[in-house]
Every structure is written in structure tokens, then in C-alpha cells.
N, C-alpha and C positions, 0 to 999 in steps of 0.2 A: 504494500500500500504506500509506503513512504517514497518509493522510487517514482511512482506516478506523480505524487504531490511535488516532489523536488524537481522533477522534469518540467512540469507545467509552471512552477515558480520561476525556474530559469528561463523558460520560454517567454513568460510575461516580461522579465527584465530584458530579454533579447528584443522583444517587440518595441520596448521603450527606446533601446539603443538604436534600433533600425529607424524608428520614427525620427529621432534626433538626427541621425545620419542623412535621411532624406531631406530634412529641413536645413541641413548643414549648420546646425547649431552646436555649441560646445556640449560635450557629454556630461560633464560634471560642473554644474553651477550651484552656488550656495542656495539660491532661491528655488531651484527646481529639484533638490534632493528628496523632497517629500514624495515625489511622484513614483520613485523607484519602488518603495514598499507597497504603494498602491497597486502598481502593475504586478508585482510579485504576489500580492495577496489575491488579486483577481485570478491570476494564473493558477495559484495554489488551490484556491477554492474550486476552480474548474476541475483540476486534477482529483480533488477529493470527491467531487460529485461523480466524476467519471469512474472512479474506483467503486463507488456505491452501485452504479449502474452495472458494472462488470460483476460484482458480487451477487446482485439480484439475478442477473442472467445465468450465472453459473449455478445458482441454487435452483432456478427453474429447470435448467437442463438436467441437473442431477435427479430431480424429482421425476421428470419425464422419462429419463433413462430407467429408473427403478420401475416405473409403471410399465414401460415396454418390456423389460425383462420379466416382470411378473406375468404379463399377458402372454409372452412367448412360453413361459414355463407351464402355465395352465393349458395352453394350446397343445404343447407337446404331451402333457399328461392325458388330455382327451384323445389325441391321436394314438397314443400308446395303448389306452384302454380299448379303443375301437379296433385296433389291429389285433390285440390280444383276443377280443371277442370273435373276430373273423377267423383267427387261427384255431381257436377252440372249436368253432362250429364246423370247420372243414376237416378236423382230425377225427 
């Protein structure tokens, strides 16, 4: 989880640096230093939200997988019983 938050925090800072580069303004001025934590916070919060989305999706996929495996197990049991009944009737 931490790696996603750190990555997006760094991405937020990189966006600020890119913005200042496009505007050809100095990167570090005393009046504008407060903006870096803002961009880092927005990027980090996006990374935190994205991690939550991933966790919810993985949980849904795990539940779906267990449901499918249970369904296949029940189907195999039914097919095994029906094959056993056919074999007993023909013998």
C-alpha cells in the first residue's frame, strides 16, 4: 500500500515541477513552497484511494473465485453420481 501512496506523492511533486518548467518559472521560490505539499498531498490521496479500489476489486475477485470453485465442485459431484448410476445400471 505504501508504495502506491509514495509513487503518487512523487508524481504530484513531479507535476508541480513540470508545471513550473512549462511556465519557465524558478522551481524553488520562498513564496511558492507551500504548493509542493499541496500537490504531494493530492497525489498521495489519489494513491490511497487507488489502493482502496484495488483492495475492493481483489476481494470481489476472491469471492467470485471461491463461488466458481464451489459451483464446479458441486457440478463434478453431480456428474460423478450420475455416471456412477449409469455404470451400476449397465452392470
